[in-house]
TIMI-2910 file (N, C-alpha, C, CB; in pm, 1 decimal, decimal comma, always signed):
<rs>
+----------+----------+----------+----------+----------+----------+----------+----------+----------+----------+----------+----------+------+
!      n_x !      n_y !      n_z !     ca_x !     ca_y !     ca_z !      c_x !      c_y !      c_z !     cb_x !     cb_y !     cb_z ! resn !
+----------+----------+----------+----------+----------+----------+----------+----------+----------+----------+----------+----------+------+
!   -453,8 !   -535,9 !  +1109,5 !   -527,5 !   -420,9 !   +987,2 !   -429,7 !   -369,4 !   +961,3 !   -641,7 !   -302,5 !  +1019,4 !  Met !
!   -228,7 !   -361,1 !   +987,5 !   -202,4 !   -310,0 !   +978,9 !    -72,5 !   -445,2 !   +834,5 !   -207,9 !   -223,6 !  +1111,5 !  Thr !
!   -183,1 !   -508,9 !   +822,6 !   -100,7 !   -575,6 !   +637,4 !   -276,8 !   -578,1 !   +582,3 !    +22,6 !   -828,6 !   +631,7 !  Arg !
!   -322,3 !   -533,2 !   +616,8 !   -506,9 !   -516,2 !   +536,5 !   -454,3 !   -537,2 !   +409,3 !   -617,7 !   -333,7 !   +542,3 !  Ala !
!   -427,4 !   -387,3 !   +390,5 !   -376,8 !   -281,7 !   +285,5 !   -258,9 !   -345,6 !   +199,6 !   -319,9 !   -140,5 !   +363,7 !  Leu !
!   -182,6 !   -430,7 !   +246,1 !    -32,5 !   -538,8 !   +164,2 !   -140,4 !   -648,8 !    +44,2 !    +88,0 !   -697,0 !   +346,8 !  Gly !
!   -189,7 !   -633,6 !   +152,8 !   -296,3 !   -753,9 !   +134,2 !   -375,9 !   -749,5 !    +11,5 !   -400,4 !   -756,9 !   +248,5 !  Gln !
!   -480,3 !   -678,9 !    +24,7 !   -531,0 !   -690,5 !    -42,1 !   -475,7 !   -588,1 !   -199,9 !   -640,1 !   -684,2 !    +31,8 !  Arg !
!   -365,7 !   -527,2 !   -191,2 !   -234,9 !   -472,1 !   -269,5 !   -224,8 !   -619,4 !   -365,1 !    -68,1 !   -429,4 !   -146,8 !  Leu !
!   -168,1 !   -670,1 !   -262,7 !   -106,2 !   -768,9 !   -328,0 !   -218,7 !   -862,2 !   -445,6 !    -42,3 !   -859,7 !   -203,1 !  Arg !
!   -293,0 !   -850,1 !   -348,2 !   -469,7 !   -908,7 !   -459,4 !   -460,1 !   -853,3 !   -585,9 !   -654,5 !   -835,5 !   -400,3 !  Asn !
!   -434,3 !   -670,3 !   -523,1 !   -470,2 !   -642,6 !   -677,2 !   -382,6 !   -702,0 !   -764,3 !   -470,7 !   -498,0 !   -716,0 !  Ala !
!   -288,2 !   -690,1 !   -748,7 !   -140,7 !   -741,5 !   -810,8 !   -178,3 !   -824,2 !   -905,1 !    -35,0 !   -820,6 !   -712,7 !  Arg !
!   -229,6 !   -961,0 !   -899,2 !   -262,5 !  -1062,4 !   -928,8 !   -141,6 !  -1163,5 !  -1017,4 !   -381,4 !  -1027,6 !   -988,6 !  Gly !
!    -58,2 !  -1171,3 !  -1116,5 !    -27,6 !  -1275,1 !  -1170,1 !   +102,5 !  -1135,2 !  -1193,7 !   -138,5 !  -1373,2 !  -1291,4 !  Thr !
!    +58,7 !  -1041,0 !  -1215,9 !   +168,0 !   -871,2 !  -1256,1 !   +306,5 !   -941,3 !  -1106,6 !    +23,7 !   -609,3 !  -1178,1 !  Thr !
!   +439,1 !   -931,7 !  -1178,9 !   +594,2 !   -937,4 !  -1032,1 !   +545,4 !   -814,6 !   -959,5 !   +816,1 !   -899,7 !  -1097,3 !  Ser !
!   +613,4 !   -799,1 !   -845,0 !   +653,0 !   -696,8 !   -817,0 !   +743,8 !   -630,5 !   -831,4 !   +645,8 !   -692,6 !   -754,7 !  Leu !
!   +826,3 !   -676,5 !   -953,1 !   +963,7 !   -600,7 !   -997,2 !   +845,1 !   -559,5 !  -1141,2 !  +1159,0 !   -725,7 !  -1029,8 !  Arg !
!   +820,9 !   -586,6 !  -1190,6 !   +699,6 !   -545,8 !  -1307,3 !   +638,6 !   -451,5 !  -1293,5 !   +596,2 !   -624,8 !  -1328,9 !  Glu !
!   +570,8 !   -410,8 !  -1099,8 !   +541,2 !   -305,1 !  -1047,4 !   +626,3 !   -226,0 !  -1032,9 !   +493,6 !   -316,2 !   -959,5 !  Leu !
!   +742,7 !   -223,0 !  -1041,5 !   +801,4 !   -117,1 !   -935,6 !   +887,8 !    -62,8 !  -1099,7 !   +922,8 !   -195,8 !   -752,1 !  Ala !
!   +849,7 !   -124,9 !  -1165,7 !   +891,4 !    -59,0 !  -1335,2 !   +809,0 !    +18,3 !  -1394,0 !   +905,8 !   -159,0 !  -1450,0 !  Thr !
!   +746,6 !    -40,8 !  -1377,1 !   +594,1 !    +71,4 !  -1415,2 !   +581,0 !   +199,5 !  -1317,2 !   +422,1 !    -24,1 !  -1384,5 !  Val !
!   +585,4 !   +165,0 !  -1233,6 !   +578,0 !   +351,3 !  -1098,1 !   +693,5 !   +427,5 !  -1098,1 !   +571,4 !   +324,8 !   -892,4 !  Leu !
!   +857,4 !   +307,9 !  -1116,2 !   +985,3 !   +395,6 !  -1156,8 !  +1016,5 !   +394,4 !   -939,5 !   +930,3 !   +615,4 !  -1280,4 !  Gly !
!   +976,6 !   +261,2 !   -898,0 !  +1033,2 !   +260,9 !   -863,2 !  +1137,1 !   +151,6 !   -744,6 !   +987,3 !   +338,0 !   -871,7 !  Thr !
!  +1102,1 !    +97,6 !   -650,5 !  +1223,0 !     -6,0 !   -594,8 !  +1110,1 !   -121,9 !   -554,9 !  +1339,1 !    +62,4 !   -434,9 !  Asp !
!  +1144,2 !   -242,0 !   -634,1 !  +1070,6 !   -342,3 !   -569,3 !  +1052,8 !   -371,0 !   -421,2 !  +1114,2 !   -440,5 !   -614,5 !  His !
!  +1177,8 !   -344,2 !   -378,3 !  +1180,9 !   -370,2 !   -235,4 !  +1078,4 !   -285,8 !   -133,7 !  +1324,0 !   -343,4 !   -195,1 !  Ala !
!  +1064,2 !   -194,2 !   -211,9 !   +998,5 !   -126,9 !   -155,1 !   +832,3 !   -138,5 !   -157,8 !  +1048,3 !    -26,5 !   -190,9 !  Tyr !
!   +771,2 !   -195,2 !   -258,2 !   +675,6 !   -243,2 !   -255,1 !   +675,8 !   -363,1 !   -186,6 !   +638,1 !   -243,8 !   -357,4 !  Leu !
!   +754,3 !   -456,2 !   -177,7 !   +766,9 !   -605,8 !    -97,8 !   +676,6 !   -581,1 !    +40,5 !   +954,9 !   -652,0 !    -50,1 !  Tyr !
!   +841,9 !   -470,8 !    +66,1 !   +791,6 !   -383,2 !   +190,4 !   +616,2 !   -342,5 !   +262,0 !   +851,0 !   -249,4 !   +144,8 !  Arg !
!   +569,7 !   -240,5 !   +147,0 !   +432,9 !   -249,6 !   +164,5 !   +355,1 !   -361,3 !   +190,4 !   +387,2 !   -207,0 !    +75,6 !  Ile !
!   +320,2 !   -431,2 !    +95,2 !   +262,2 !   -549,1 !   +122,0 !   +249,8 !   -661,4 !   +186,1 !   +262,5 !   -575,1 !    +73,0 !  Glu !
!   +320,4 !   -634,0 !   +231,5 !   +358,8 !   -754,6 !   +406,0 !   +369,7 !   -663,1 !   +493,4 !   +529,1 !   -864,1 !   +429,7 !  His !
!   +320,4 !   -545,9 !   +543,6 !   +245,2 !   -447,4 !   +616,8 !   +403,3 !   -358,3 !   +673,6 !   +122,4 !   -531,9 !   +757,5 !  Gly !
!   +491,6 !   -381,9 !   +597,4 !   +594,0 !   -287,7 !   +686,2 !   +654,1 !   -131,5 !   +619,7 !   +737,0 !   -389,4 !   +712,2 !  Glu !
!   +560,2 !   -132,1 !   +560,2 !   +532,2 !     +2,8 !   +519,7 !   +431,3 !    +40,1 !   +474,1 !   +598,0 !    +42,9 !   +448,0 !  Lys !
!   +368,6 !   +173,9 !   +524,5 !   +227,4 !   +258,3 !   +466,1 !   +323,6 !   +381,5 !   +362,0 !   +104,3 !   +358,1 !   +637,8 !  Leu !
!   +222,8 !   +340,6 !   +291,4 !   +265,0 !   +399,5 !   +112,4 !   +159,3 !   +583,3 !   +175,6 !   +132,8 !   +238,8 !   -104,8 !  Pro !
!   +179,8 !   +650,9 !    +57,5 !   +254,3 !   +763,5 !   +126,5 !    +80,3 !   +762,5 !     +7,3 !   +468,5 !   +846,3 !   +116,4 !  Ser !
!    -18,9 !   +870,2 !    +43,7 !   -134,3 !   +817,4 !    -29,9 !   -147,6 !   +902,6 !   -195,3 !   -280,1 !   +847,0 !    +79,0 !  Ala !
!    +20,9 !   +976,8 !   -215,1 !    -21,0 !   +998,7 !   -323,3 !    +54,2 !   +814,8 !   -435,4 !    +44,8 !  +1185,3 !   -359,3 !  Ala !
!   +146,7 !   +785,7 !   -373,7 !   +182,1 !   +585,6 !   -437,6 !    +95,0 !   +555,4 !   -444,0 !   +253,0 !   +454,5 !   -362,7 !  Met !
!    +36,5 !   +520,1 !   -319,4 !   -174,4 !   +505,7 !   -329,4 !   -216,9 !   +549,3 !   -482,6 !   -286,7 !   +659,7 !   -195,0 !  Leu !
!   -242,5 !   +605,8 !   -516,3 !   -279,3 !   +664,3 !   -655,1 !   -238,9 !   +586,1 !   -740,4 !   -229,8 !   +790,8 !   -690,9 !  Arg !
!    -94,5 !   +615,5 !   -723,9 !    -39,2 !   +548,9 !   -837,6 !    -35,1 !   +414,7 !   -860,7 !    +70,1 !   +579,1 !   -848,1 !  Arg !
!    -50,7 !   +308,6 !   -731,0 !    -42,4 !   +186,3 !   -764,7 !   -183,7 !   +133,9 !   -772,7 !    +43,3 !   +117,1 !   -676,3 !  Ile !
!   -267,2 !   +197,7 !   -725,0 !   -402,8 !   +174,9 !   -778,0 !   -419,8 !   +197,2 !   -918,6 !   -496,2 !   +255,7 !   -712,2 !  Cys !
!   -355,4 !   +345,1 !   -993,7 !   -391,3 !   +389,3 !  -1104,9 !   -277,8 !   +228,3 !  -1223,8 !   -338,1 !   +600,0 !  -1108,2 !  Gly !
!   -201,8 !   +221,8 !  -1187,7 !    -89,3 !    +94,3 !  -1285,8 !   -158,0 !    -25,6 !  -1180,9 !   +158,3 !   +116,2 !  -1268,7 !  Ala !
!   -264,6 !    +18,0 !  -1101,4 !   -304,0 !   -174,0 !  -1138,0 !   -469,4 !   -153,9 !  -1185,6 !   -294,6 !   -318,3 !   -943,4 !  Leu !
!   -512,2 !    -46,8 !  -1214,3 !   -640,2 !     +5,7 !  -1303,3 !   -711,9 !   -112,5 !  -1197,2 !   -645,3 !    -17,0 !  -1521,3 !  Asp !
!   -689,1 !    -30,6 !  -1092,0 !   -823,7 !    -33,3 !   -981,0 !   -880,0 !    +67,2 !   -889,3 !   -803,2 !   -124,8 !   -887,8 !  Val !
!   -980,1 !   +142,8 !   -838,3 !  -1055,2 !   +203,5 !   -784,9 !   -933,5 !   +263,3 !   -642,1 !  -1195,6 !   +105,4 !   -762,6 !  Asp !
!   -932,5 !   +308,8 !   -695,4 !   -796,5 !   +390,9 !   -545,3 !   -851,4 !   +435,5 !   -352,5 !   -742,9 !   +614,2 !   -626,0 !  Asn !
!  -1049,3 !   +430,9 !   -382,8 !  -1099,8 !   +451,0 !   -312,1 !  -1119,2 !   +426,3 !   -206,1 !  -1140,6 !   +452,7 !   -338,8 !  Arg !
!  -1122,8 !   +256,8 !   -192,7 !  -1097,3 !   +154,5 !    -51,6 !   -979,4 !   +184,5 !     -6,7 !  -1095,2 !    -10,0 !    -70,3 !  Pro !
!   -857,9 !   +188,9 !    -89,4 !   -763,7 !   +121,6 !    -93,6 !   -717,1 !   +334,1 !    +29,3 !   -692,2 !    +36,9 !   -297,4 !  Tyr !
!   -742,7 !   +390,6 !    -78,1 !   -685,3 !   +521,4 !     +8,9 !   -730,6 !   +492,8 !   +151,3 !   -751,2 !   +681,7 !    -43,5 !  Leu !
!   -898,9 !   +498,1 !   +186,1 !   -952,8 !   +491,2 !   +298,8 !   -884,8 !   +378,8 !   +435,7 !  -1088,5 !   +460,4 !   +250,8 !  Lys !
!   -792,5 !   +272,6 !   +344,0 !   -821,3 !   +197,2 !   +462,2 !   -680,7 !   +248,6 !   +530,3 !   -848,3 !    +18,4 !   +439,4 !  Leu !
!   -604,0 !   +346,0 !   +413,3 !   -446,5 !   +340,7 !   +473,3 !   -500,9 !   +481,1 !   +520,8 !   -277,0 !   +324,3 !   +354,7 !  Gly !
!   -542,6 !   +566,9 !   +534,4 !   -634,8 !   +627,8 !   +624,9 !   -615,0 !   +568,3 !   +764,3 !   -778,9 !   +609,3 !   +575,9 !  Ala !
!   -670,3 !   +510,4 !   +726,2 !   -692,6 !   +398,1 !   +846,2 !   -539,3 !   +380,9 !  +1000,1 !   -699,6 !   +216,4 !   +728,6 !  Ala !
!   -529,2 !   +348,9 !   +856,6 !   -405,4 !   +232,9 !   +945,2 !   -282,6 !   +375,4 !   +983,8 !   -301,8 !    +54,6 !   +788,7 !  Met !
!   -310,1 !   +476,0 !   +875,3 !   -207,5 !   +614,9 !   +938,7 !   -317,5 !   +690,4 !  +1093,8 !   -187,5 !   +786,3 !   +756,8 !  Ala !
!   -391,8 !   +683,3 !  +1092,7 !   -498,9 !   +686,1 !  +1219,7 !   -424,3 !   +592,0 !  +1317,5 !   -671,4 !   +622,5 !  +1181,4 !  Gly !
!   -432,0 !   +494,0 !  +1253,0 !   -338,5 !   +374,4 !  +1368,1 !   -239,0 !   +396,4 !  +1452,2 !   -265,8 !   +273,7 !  +1306,6 !  Glu !
!   -224,9 !   +355,5 !  +1338,5 !    -15,7 !   +487,6 !  +1370,5 !    +54,8 !   +551,3 !  +1431,3 !    +30,0 !   +589,3 !  +1332,3 !  Leu !
!    -37,6 !   +676,6 !  +1443,3 !    -41,1 !   +749,9 !  +1493,1 !    -93,4 !   +723,7 !  +1584,3 !    -61,4 !   +819,0 !  +1449,4 !  Trp !
!   -237,6 !   +682,0 !  +1651,2 !   -239,3 !   +642,3 !  +1785,9 !   -132,0 !   +597,2 !  +1886,8 !   -310,3 !   +558,8 !  +1782,6 !  Arg !
!   -101,0 !   +475,8 !  +1816,8 !    +18,0 !   +457,8 !  +1871,2 !   +137,3 !   +492,8 !  +1920,1 !    +37,3 !   +424,9 !  +1838,8 !  Lys !
!   +249,6 !   +542,5 !  +1853,5 !   +263,9 !   +641,3 !  +1851,8 !   +275,4 !   +753,1 !  +1936,0 !   +216,3 !   +644,0 !  +1802,7 !  Ser !
!   +197,7 !   +787,5 !  +1983,6 !   +120,7 !   +892,8 !  +2098,2 !    +82,3 !   +854,9 !  +2192,6 !    +14,5 !   +956,4 !  +2071,5 !  Ala !
!    +97,7 !   +697,9 !  +2227,9 !    +82,7 !   +661,2 !  +2358,3 !   -109,6 !   +586,1 !  +2393,4 !   +128,8 !   +824,0 !  +2448,0 !  Gly !
!   -167,0 !   +600,5 !  +2293,4 !   -277,7 !   +585,7 !  +2274,6 !   -398,5 !   +491,5 !  +2243,0 !   -267,7 !   +635,2 !  +2230,6 !  Glu !
!   -329,8 !   +371,8 !  +2221,8 !   -351,9 !   +266,2 !  +2186,5 !   -249,2 !   +151,8 !  +2194,1 !   -391,8 !   +288,1 !  +2084,4 !  Gly !
+----------+----------+----------+----------+----------+----------+----------+----------+----------+----------+----------+----------+------+
</rs>
């Protein structure tokens, strides 16, 4: 599941480069790369910004992000 969000965002990005998207968002392209490769989990606010820049409905991405955050929390608490 940890890479699912990144893969969906990468698909939604289409032909827009990471550098272009990073410029629009005012963030670093390396940060977006880490999100797409499952190395970072963006905040809900950043997910909304990314989805807005990509002109996609943010609800499925927020739902997936919340599920991923819960999974990470359980693992860190030794429950999974």
